[in-house]
Residue, then its C-alpha position, 0 to 999 in steps of 0.5 A: m885061245p886065251p881068255q880076252k880082257p873084258s872091255a873098259a865098259e864092263g869094269l865100269k858097270s861092275s864097279s858102279n854099285y848098280l849104276r850109281g858111280p859118282l853121279a849123285e856127287e857130280m850132280r851137286n858140283d858146279t861144273d857143266v860137264f860130267s866125268r868120263t866115269a859118270n858119262g858111261l853110267l848116264k845112259f842107263h838113266g836115259i841120258y847121253q852127254q853130248d857137245d855141239r859139234d858145230l860150235r867146236k869150229a868156233s871155240p877151243e872148248k866143247v860146249y856140253s849139254s845132254m840128250v834125254r830119252v823118255g822110254i814109252a812102251g808101245g809109244v802111247v801117251s794120254a793127252e795129259q802126258y803128251l802136254t807135259l812132254d810138250a811143255l818140258a821142251d821149252s823149260a828144259g830143252d831146245g824147244s823141240l820134241r823128237v820122236t825116235s825110231r823106237q817110239d821114244v821121245q827125246y829132248h836135246y840141249v838139256g843143261k846139266r842143271n835142268l836134268k833133275a827137274l826134267i826127269s822128275a817132271v817126266n816121272g810125275a807124268g807116269l813116264s820114265t827115262l830109266a833104261a831108255c838107253g844103256d846095256v839093258v832091255r830098251n823100250v819095247t816097241c809095239d804096233t798100236t795103230p788102232v785099226e780094227s781087224a780080226e787079225r789084230g788085237d790090243l797088245l799094249a798092256l802086254a808090251r808094257r808088262v814086258r817093259e816093266s818086267l825087264k827094267p833094272r831093279t836098282g834104286a840108283y835112279a830114284e835116289i839120284w833123280l827123284d830124291g828117293e831114300k838111299a837103299a840100306s843094302l848099299t853098305s851091306g852089299e845085298e842089293e841085287e839085279p835078279l836078271y842083269g847082275a852087277t854087270y848088266l848086259p854086254r850091249k843093248f837089247k831090243i824087243a818088239f811086237t807087230f801084227e802078222g801081215e803088217n810089219l809096221i814095227d820092222i820086226y826083223s831088226n830086233d833082238l827079239g820079236f813076237v808076232p801074234h796070230y789070230e784065229g777067228g778073232v782069238l789070239a792063238g799064240f806068237t811066232v818068236l824071232a831072234g837075232g836081229g840088229m841093224g848096227q855095224s862099225n866101219g873097219v870092224k871085221g864081222s860087224h854087220p846088220r842082221m835080220a832076226d830068224p824065226v825060232g819057234f811058236i808059243g801059246a797065247s799066255e802072257e806068262l809064256v811071253l814073259a818067260v821067253a823074253k827073260a830067257a832070251v835076255a839071259i842068253h844074251r847076258d851069259f853068252g854075249n861078247r864082253e871083250n869087244r862091244r862092237l861085236a856084243r849084240l845077240k845077233y853075233v851069238l846066233d852067228e857064232r852058235g846057230v839058230e838051232w843052238f839058240r832054240g835049244e838053249l831057250e828051251a832049256r831055260i824055259g822048260w818046254r819045247l817050242a812048236p815050229p814057227r808059223e810062216l809069216t807073210w807081209r803086205r805093208q810096212e808104212d804107217y797109216l797116215g791121214w784119216h782112218r776109221q777107229g771103229e764105228e764112231r771114232w777116227f784117228f789121224g796119222l801125222r807125218v813128222v819129218s825125221g820125227r822132229l816136232k817143232g815150230g808150227v807142227r809142234q804147236a798144231v799137235c799141242d793145240a789139237v791135243k788140248a782141244t780134243g783130249c785125244e790120245v797120242r801114239f808115236t810110231v817107229q817110222q817117227n810119225l804120230l797118231l792122234a787117236g780116239l777122235s769123235s767126228e766133231g774132234r776130227t773137224v777140230v783137228g783138221e781146222i787146227l792143222r790148216r791154221h798152222g799150215v801143216p800139210m796133209p800127208m798125201e800132199l807131201p811128195p812120196v819120198l819125203r812122206h816115207s823117209m827116215a833119218c837119224v839125228s846125226l850132226p851136230t849133237c850125236g857123238q857117233a855121227i860121221t856126216e849129216s843126216e836129219r838136217v839134209l834129209p829134206q834136200v836129199a828127198d827132194d833130189l831123189q823125188k826130182e829124179l823119179d819125177t823125170v822118169g814118170l814115177d812121181r807117185q811111186i813110193v820108195h822108202v828111203r832111210m838115211t843115217g850119219c854113220p853105220n850104226g843104223c839108228a834109222r834102220p837103213y839096211t831094211a829100206e829100199i834105199g839106205i843112205v849111210g854116212e861112211s866118211v866125212g861128206l861121203y855116203t854108201i848107198y844100200l839098195g834092194g831092201s824090201p818095201r815090207a822091211d823083211r829083206l836086207a839091203r846090200a851095199w851098192k855104191r860107196l863114197v858118194p858125195l851128198a850132192g851126187l846121191g840123186e845123180a848116182l841113182r838116176p840110171l837105176f830109176g830110168r831102168y826101173a821105170s822101163e823094166r819093172a814088172s806090174g806093181e813091182a816095188f823099187g827094192d824088189w826090182c833092185e834085188r832081182q835085176l842088179e848084179w851084186g859083187 
């Protein structure tokens, strides 16, 4: 087969002078919109240019703004950092903060003229938007739930080091957004990206850490995962997984979600983790598809070449043999919501944030609680947040603040809404085919009514919804995945595990929004009467349904 022509994105990266392109010049002009070339580079700096698709119907001209994403390794910020992020929602965004499915925070409706001030303020708080998007290693996720156990330790420092070690080294970010000095190498051609090279990665790369038994991070959905094992309270090492990814594209043959495979076991050294991470990223760099971006994730390299090949290539690059991976078993996947002990003298509170959107009374309550107690804030990949390190007095204060703002306790919410997720989708996401975040509360209510009717009013069923097949809310590992496939129509995926360790499968296609509850009604009835004791809905579907 003759060599294929690299995609346009590859040419854009290679000619960008290490992610500079025309960005600095276009930030100085008076237009409200970036050029096509600049737009392709913005994502590496944590920015997506978007237009409000609702307004397209009323205006012949698109109304542009930006989404800005702050990458937060492990999702942990101090009280001071959180309050800075919160204040910026009013000065630069639309008055909301959005917690993402990767422990990031996003601002929406940021005007071009506000970008530099926003990014400067974010960096002034010790955070960054660099590499929160783009063909690089994205934010490194990590289970930072402060539950004390002999099976858990503190991996935040390691997640942060991995994140920093794999960030791009270009000076473009500081030059454009932080008034950094222009690198002398720009004219001599000496600037380098030791890991990425001038063309960076074929597509994004995701890394995660989660604790054995508690898959709170959805570890199998990542390109690379590390699961620590503890023996007598001492870290013994990590099982390494590779090749996961949720995205797929309509009409693209071979495009599909994939669960990561266990590939080996390594010791407890931080340097070993870094070596494996850099080698895995380099494999993606060297073997990923640079002709078709829709088939360019690491998962397709493993599909094509196999897990054994990947293990051998990884071993060749790190210089030692991997031990066999340890067997992994899982007990839970949902967040610790509500009040929980954090050691003998402290507490943490898990707040349910529907679709991750902090706005109105919920946003104000969190802000007031952080100001009053100085607590740490920890974002989760389930789009919730934890208020951590609270004293008994602080617990009382937080409870009073939540009641004053009318914020319900997690257990007061119906189970479907309490354990659901949705992507942003319309009106701002350019990939969206149909609604997701804006309709999730109604969809959750419809499904809850169907469950209530058959006596399953307390049954937890994990539902995740996306406005397109890209899978940003990870619908393919949910018990019920609802995926936008055509305008106003969805595919229902069933049979995912409540522990997020098994893929769901397409069950019914092209279901209208108003018909989702009706479509699932017969299955809920059967599940209520046929399930084994304690059997989850996703497990029952996998066991009982006939799959084509």
